[in-house]
Residue, then its C-alpha position, 0 to 999 in steps of 0.5 A: m499500500k506505501k509503495w504506490v500512495i508514494i509512487a502517486l504523490f511524486s507523479i502528482f507533485t511533477t505534474s501539478h504545474a501543467r495541471a494547474q489550468e484544470g482546477e484543484k484536483l484532490f489525489l490522497r484521502v486520509q481517514y481519521n478517528i477523532t475524539g474530542k471532549e467538547y465538555l469538562e464535566e465527567n457525565k459528559q461522554s466524548y464524541k466520537d466521528l470519522f473525518n476525511l482529509d482530502i488533499g491536493s497541490n494546494l488546497s485540503l479538504f476535512y470534513s466528517f465522513n459520517q455525515h457527509n454520507r448521512d447527507s448523500v442518503e438524505l438528499d437520496l431520500k427526499k427525492q423518493g419522497f420521504a419527508g419530516l421525521q420520516v427522513k430522521e427516522t429512516l437515517n437512525e434505523r439504516g445507521y446513518f447517524q450524525g457527525r460534526k458539522d464542520i468543515l475545513i478548507t485549507d489553501i496553502k497557496s494562499g495561506n488561508h484556512k476557511c471555517f464552515s459550520i452549521i451553527g444552530v440552524m444556519h451557515y456560516s463561514a469565516a476565513e483566518p490566516v494559516e499560522n506557522i506551527k513551531w514543531y520540536i522534533t524528537n528522537d522518538t519514533t514509532t510504527i504507526f499503520n506500517y509507516k516509520c513514524f517521528k515524534a514532534k511536540s508544540t504549543f498551538r492554540g492554547r493546547t500542547w500537542i503531541a503528534w507522530f508524522t511519517r516521511e514516507v508519504p511526503v505532504s506537510r498535512g495532518p488533521w484539522k489545523l495541524s500542519g507544517l511537519p516534514g511528512l504527513i500527520l498520522r496521530a495527533s493528541d493534546s496533553d490531556n487527551h481532549y482531543v485526539f486524532e488516528i489515522a484509519g486509513v489512506s488511499k488514493i482518490s481523484k476528484v475536484l473540489d467543487m466550491s460551488l457546494f459552499e455558496k450557501y454559507k454566510e461569511v463572518s469574521i473569524d471572531e464573530f464565528n467563534k462567538l457564534m460557535i460558543k454560544s451555540k455550545t453553552d446555550p443551544m436552546d436560547f441561541v436557536m431560538n434567537q436566530t428563528g424569532r422564538s422566544i421561551g420563558q424563563g423557569y423556576d424551581r420550587e426554591g425560586k432558583p432558574i431552571p436552565k433551559s438546555r442541559f447544556q447550559n451550565l456546563e464547562y464547554n471545552p473547545i479545541e482552541r482556547 
């Protein structure tokens, strides 16, 4: 498996300039199992998902494989005449459960990340510069997925990260916003193990990134994007009510204390970026 991946990579790198006019082609797919502890309370389970990292010469696309599959099947069901609750019930019965609704496009050439997400009930996007992560590469090695990997450490966005990368796949990419090492990142975790990325597969692909799929997203500043995300995670019911123009009254218990409108309202949110 490694041999054909490496041959394919070098072949694409050497011909990328000649193909530039054809649009951005994605040629490599890396899958990661993701675990994220979004809330610090002990009784809150970490979420788990399977993400694709689709890589091209200049662009990469990071998105939930589970959510992508669910969206595709949902569209097909609606074409067949399914509607409303019937769609959701059918999806769940067939095992198409929801994944994360966050999508990240990284443009190496322009040096920008483009973040996309459904926050509440609306589609938002925001751009931010790609940060140059300063990695310290250690002498530690291990084998992951039959690749010889080297250990690297860095502090990035408020967390200390440990990454294992391989020089045998010569792309300076990795899961989420982690990149900048001399090879593909196969495993990464923060020092608290709140967020863990573990490689699940590598395969060759051939597709062109269709940016028209993202036209429905409303662009805001990255600061506004992050504020909206925090509000939706800490008080989702009130957030959606405000988006839809509806309201809900405050309830009180027998002692006169306010009753949380949502089970998330008083939880300690633990975003990947702190």
